[in-house]
C-alpha positions in Angstrom: -36.5 7.3 28.2 -34.2 5.7 30.7 -30.8 4.1 30.1 -30.4 0.7 31.8 -27.4 -1.4 32.5 -27.5 -5.0 33.8 -24.9 -6.8 35.9 -25.2 -10.6 35.5 -23.5 -12.9 37.9 -25.4 -16.2 37.0 -24.3 -18.9 34.6 -26.7 -19.8 31.9 -29.0 -22.8 32.6 -27.7 -23.2 36.2 -30.0 -20.5 37.7 -33.1 -18.7 36.7 -31.2 -15.4 36.9 -29.7 -15.5 33.4 -33.1 -16.1 31.7 -34.7 -13.5 34.0 -32.1 -10.9 33.0 -32.7 -11.6 29.3 -36.4 -11.3 29.7 -36.0 -8.1 31.7 -33.7 -6.6 29.0 -36.3 -7.4 26.3 -39.0 -5.8 28.4 -36.9 -2.6 28.9 -36.5 -2.1 25.2 -40.1 -3.1 24.4 -41.2 -0.3 26.8 -39.2 2.3 24.9 -36.2 2.5 27.1 -32.5 1.8 26.2 -30.6 -1.3 27.3 -27.2 0.3 27.2 -24.9 -2.3 28.7 -24.9 -5.9 29.9 -21.8 -6.7 32.1 -21.2 -10.4 32.6 -19.3 -11.0 35.8 -18.2 -14.1 37.9 -20.0 -17.2 36.5 -22.2 -14.9 34.4 -19.3 -14.8 31.9 -20.4 -18.2 30.6 -23.4 -16.5 29.0 -20.9 -15.3 26.4 -19.6 -18.7 25.4 -19.5 -19.3 21.6 -19.5 -23.0 22.4 -23.0 -23.0 23.9 -25.4 -25.5 22.2 -28.6 -25.9 24.3 -31.4 -28.3 23.2 -33.7 -26.9 20.5 -36.6 -26.6 22.9 -34.7 -24.3 25.3 -34.0 -20.6 25.0 -30.5 -20.0 23.5 -29.3 -17.4 25.9 -26.2 -16.4 23.9 -28.3 -15.8 20.8 -30.7 -13.7 22.9 -27.8 -11.4 24.1 -26.5 -11.2 20.5 -30.0 -10.2 19.3 -30.1 -7.3 21.9 -26.8 -6.1 20.5 -27.8 -6.3 16.8 -31.3 -4.8 17.3 -30.6 -2.2 20.0 -26.8 -1.6 20.1 -26.5 -3.0 23.6 -22.9 -3.4 24.8 -22.1 -7.0 25.8 -19.1 -6.6 28.2 -17.4 -9.7 29.7 -15.1 -9.3 32.7 -11.7 -10.3 31.4 -10.4 -11.6 34.7 -13.5 -13.7 35.4 -13.5 -14.9 31.8 -9.9 -16.0 31.7 -10.3 -17.9 34.9 -13.3 -19.8 33.4 -11.7 -20.5 30.0 -13.5 -17.7 28.0 -10.9 -16.2 25.7 -11.2 -14.1 22.6 -8.8 -14.6 19.7 -6.4 -12.0 21.1 -6.3 -13.5 24.6 -6.0 -17.0 23.3 -2.9 -16.0 21.3 -1.4 -14.1 24.2 -1.8 -17.1 26.5 -0.7 -19.6 24.0 -4.1 -21.3 23.8 -5.0 -23.0 20.5 -8.6 -21.9 20.3 -11.0 -19.3 21.6 -14.5 -19.5 23.1 -15.6 -15.8 22.9 -16.6 -13.9 19.8 -18.0 -10.6 18.9 -20.3 -8.9 19.7 -19.1 -9.9 23.3 -16.1 -8.0 24.4 -13.6 -8.8 27.1 -13.2 -5.7 29.3 -12.1 -4.7 32.8 -14.2 -3.7 35.8 -13.6 0.0 34.8 -16.2 -0.5 32.1 -18.6 -1.7 34.8 -18.0 1.5 36.8 -18.5 3.5 33.6 -21.8 1.7 33.0 -22.9 2.5 36.5 -22.0 6.2 36.1 -23.6 6.7 32.6 -26.9 4.7 33.2 -30.0 5.8 34.9 -30.5 2.3 36.4 -28.2 -0.6 37.1 -29.9 -3.8 37.9 -28.1 -6.9 39.2 -29.1 -10.5 38.5 -27.4 -13.1 40.7 -28.2 -16.7 41.9 
């Protein structure tokens, strides 16, 4: 069994990369491997938005990531710097910056790039999905 980590740079619904990453992650666990970490970086942080409401006939990517966490314990890590630049704040960051609402909720976590380095060091494979 191999431990996998994904680095996702692509925004949802703008590029095929986000959906491809979710399908790849599902395939990894279906084949008996562990999807340890997904790190959302640059525009990829939008995959963690709690405000996403795609049409019913489209894949709800945020729900897909949450399912991976619930069923397989996958860490869903969002770069804090990229998230803040793009308006993705959890309750703590919204309060700290004086913003009235938040747009990121558990199981997604705001973290630094140190967590990305840790994922690279502790996984057997790191796969990048970018536009």
